[in-house]
N, C-alpha and C positions, 0 to 999 in steps of 0.2 A: 645417807650417801651424800658426798660432796661432789661438786662438779669436776670434770676432767681437768680443767684449767687449774683449779686450786690444788687438786691432788698432785698434779705434776710439779707444781712449784714447791709444795711441801716435801715431796720426795727428793727433788733436786737439791734442796737446801736443808736436808734433815738435820745435819750436825749443827748448823747455825740456828735453826729454830729450837732444837733441843737445848742448846746453850742458853738461849734467851729465856726459855721456860724455867730452866734451873736457876738462873739469876733472879727471876721474878719470885720463885718460891722462897729464896733467901730474903727478898725485900718484903714479901707478904706471906708470913708463915701460915696464915689461915687460908691462903689461896686454894680453892677447890678445883683441882685439875679436871674432874669430871664436868663441873659446871663450865669450865673454860672450854673443854671439848665441845660441849653443847652449843656454846656461843660461837665457836668457830664455824660450826655447821649452820647454825640458825642466823647469825648476824654477819659473819665475815664472808662466808662463801658467796652469798648473792652479790656483794659489791665487787669481789674479786672476779667473778664471772662477767659482770658488766664491764669492768675495766679491760679484761682480756678480749672482749668482743669489740670494744671501742678503740683500744690502743694496745695490742698484744705485746709490743716491745716494752711497755711500761708496767705490765702486770706484776712483774717480780718486785719492783720497788714499792708499788702500792700495797702488795701483800705483806711485805716486811713491815711497813708503817702501820697497817691495820692490825697485824699480829701483835706488835709491841703495845699499841694502844689498847687492844682487847685484853691483854694480860693485866694492864694497870686498872682498867675499868672493872674487870672481874675481881681483881685483888682488893679493890676498894668496895666491893659489893654493889657497884652501880650497874653492872651488866650481868647477863646470864640468867638462868632459870629462877634464882632467888634474889633477883635485883630489887633494890629499894625502889627503883623507878622503872617499871616495865616499859615505859614509853621509849626509853633509850634503845632497848632491843628492837622495837618497832621501827625506829628511825634508821638504824643500821640496816635492818632487813629490807624495808620497803622504800625508804626515801633516798638513802645514800646512793643506791644504784642509778637513780635518775640523774645524778651529777657525775656520771662515769668519765666524761672528758676532763672535768676539773680534777676528779680523783686521780686521774692518770698523771697529771702534772704537779698537783699540790696535795697529796693525800693527807699529810699531817694537818695542814691548815683546814682542809674541808672537813675531815672527820672531827677535828677539834671543835670547829665552829658548830657543826650539827650536834655533837654530843653535849656541848655546853648549853646550847639552846634547849635540847630535850630535858636536861637536868633542871634548868631554870624554869621552864614552862611547867614541869611536873611539880614544882615547889610553890607555884603561885596559886593561891586559892582563887577559884573562879575562872582561871585561864582555861582555854579550850584547845588543848594540844592537837586533837584530831583535825580541827579547823586549820591550824598552822601547817600541819603536815600536808593536808590537801592543797592549800594555797602554794606551798613550796613546790610540790610536784607539778602543779599547773604551770608555774613560771619557769621551771627548770630548763626547758629548751632555749629560753631567751637569756639565761645567765651565762655570761662569758668570762667572768673572772672571780677570784676569791673576794675582791672588794665588793663586787656586785652581789655575790652570795651573802656576804655579811649584812649589806644594806637592806636587801630584800627580806632577809630573815628578821631584821629588826622591825621593818614595816609590818610584816605579817604577824609577828608576835604582838605588836600593838593592836592590830585588828582582831587578834584572837583573845583579847581581854586583858593584856598587860598595860593598863591605862597609863601608868607613869612613864611609859616609853614614848608618849606622844611627841614631845618636842624633839627628842633625839631621832625618832622615826621620821619625822617630817624633814629634818636636816639630812638624814641619810637618803631619803627619797629624792631629794634635790640633786644628789650625786649620780643618780641613775639616768640612763637614757629615758627620755619622756615616755616612749612606748612601754618600757619595762616598769616604770613607776606606775603608769596607768593600769597595766596588767596586775600589779600587786594590789591595787585598790579595786580591781574588778570593774574598771571603767574604760575598756579599750575604745579608742576613737574619740575620747573627750580631749579637751585642751588642758594640758598639764598645769600651766601657770594659773589658770582659773580654778582648777580643782585644788591646787596647793593653797591658793589664797582663801578659798572657802574653808578648808580644813584648819588653817591657821586662825581664822577669825571666829570660827564657831565649833567648839568641841562636840556639839550634839548633831552635827551634820548627818542627815540620814536617819535620825532617831527622834521622832517627835513625842514619843510616849515616855521617855525616861526609863528609870529602872528602880526596883526595890533592892536594898542591900542590907544584909545582916539578919541574924536570928539569935536565939538563946544558946549560950554555950552548952547547956545540958542537952541540946538537940544537935550538937555539932557546929553551932554558929560561933560568932565572934564576940558577942556581948553578954556579960554576966548580969547586967541590969539594963533596963531601957536606956538607950543612949541620949545624951545631950550633945547638941551640935552648934558650933560657931564657924563662920566662914573665913576663908583666907583666899588669896589670889589663886593659889595652887589647887585648892579643894576645900575640905572641911576638917577642922579639928574636933575630934569626938571624945567625950568623957563617958566612961561606963565602969562602974564598980571600982572607982579610984584609979583606973587605968586610962591612958590617953593614946589616941591614934590620929594619924592623918589619913583621911579618906580621899583618894583621887579617883574621879569618875568622869566618863565621857560616853560617847555614842557606842563605843566598843566594849566597855567593861568598867569594873570598879575594883580597886586594889587598896588594901589597908596596910599602912606602915605605922611604926611606933612614933609617938610624939610625947611632949612633956606638958605638965600642968601649966607651966609658964606660957607655952604656946597657946594653950586653951584660953588663958586669961587675956592674952594680947590679941586674940582673934576678933573679927568684926561681929557686931551685933545689930547693925543697921539693916534697913529693908528698902528695896527700890520702891519708888512711888507707884509703879505699875502693879505692885502686889498688895493685896489686902485680903483680910480674912473676916468673914461674916458668919459667926456661928461655926458650922462645919462645912461652909462653902468657901472655897478658895477662888479668888479672882486674880488672874494674871492678864493685865490689859483687858481685852475684850473676851477672853476665855473665862468660863466658870466651871469649876470642878468640885463635885460633891465628894467630900472625904469620908471614908468609912472609919471615923474616929469620933469619940465623944467631944462635943463642942466644949470649949473652955479649957481643955487640956492639950491643945495643939500648939506646938512651938515651930517657928519658922526661922531659917537662916538662909542667906543668899549671898552669892558673889556675882560677878558680872554676867555669868551665863547659866547658873544652876541654882535652883531652889531646893533646899533640904527640909523635909517635914518629919517631925518626930512627935512622940506622945509617950507619957508614962504608961500607956496601955499596950505598947508594942515594943519588941526588940529590933524592929526593922526601921530603916531610914528610907523614906521615899524621896527619890531624886527626880526633879522635873526640869526640863529645859525651859529657860525663860523666854526664848525668842518665840 
C-alpha cells in the first residue's frame, strides 16, 4: 500500500504518468514495470509522503521529478528489487525523506545528488555507505540549501572511507557554516578554523594506529602477488603482478586507483631520519613496534605523514602514521 498523498497525486495525473512510463519503455526496452512498481512503493512513496507533510503545495512537482528519475534508475538497473547497487534503494527510502524541505524546492538536484553519492559509495571498495547515510541523516536538520547538501555529502563521503576526497572535502567544508562543518565532523562546540588547520596538516588526525590494506586476489583482495611500494606526496605507488596502483590513505580509509610503471619508477625511495628498522623491530622516533614479519624481508616506504610496510610474505600493506 502507498500513502494517501502519493495515491492521490498518481490518480490526479494518471494520463501524464502513464505517458511518461510509455516513453520510458521505448527508451529502455528492458525496463521491468513490475520492478518499477515495487520501487514506486518502496523508494518513491516515503519521500513523497515526507514532502506532502512538509510542503503539501509542492508535493505534485516533487512527485513528478521523482517518478521520472525512478523510471531512469530502474531502466538502467540501478534501482528496484534487482538493483546493481541496493544502497540506492535504501537512500531513497530512508535518507531522502530527511531532506523533505529541500526536496520540495529542488527535487531534481537533491535526488540527483543523493543518487550519485549512493552509486559512487557503492562502487568504492572499502567505503562505508551505512556510515555516510547515518551522518547525512544526523546533519539533515541543519542543511538549508542544495549547495550545503552537496558539500556535507562530500565531507561525509570522505569520512566514510573515500580517502581521495580529502582535499576536495576540506575545501567544501570551508563553504559551510562553521556549526554545520563541525557537525559533519562530529565535533560540535569545537573551533572550526582550528579543526580545519589540524585536518589540513595531518591526514591521520584521530587515528594513531594506522591501518592494514590489501589482500590476495584469490580471496577477493586487490593484489595478485605481494606488493612493492614507493612513496609519493599523494600516497603510495604500488606494484603487484605487473600491475600498478596509487594507494591513497588517511585516518578515514584507503582507496586504490590505477597507476603506471613510470609513476612507480619515479616515486620516492628515501626514508625519514626518524625511521629505522632493526631486525623485525621498527623505530619511529621514540616509538618501537615489533613487526609480525620475518626479519630481513621487510621493506619500508614513507612520505611526509605515512609509513608503508611490505614483505614478500604478505599481500597486505601496513600503513602507520609518522607523527
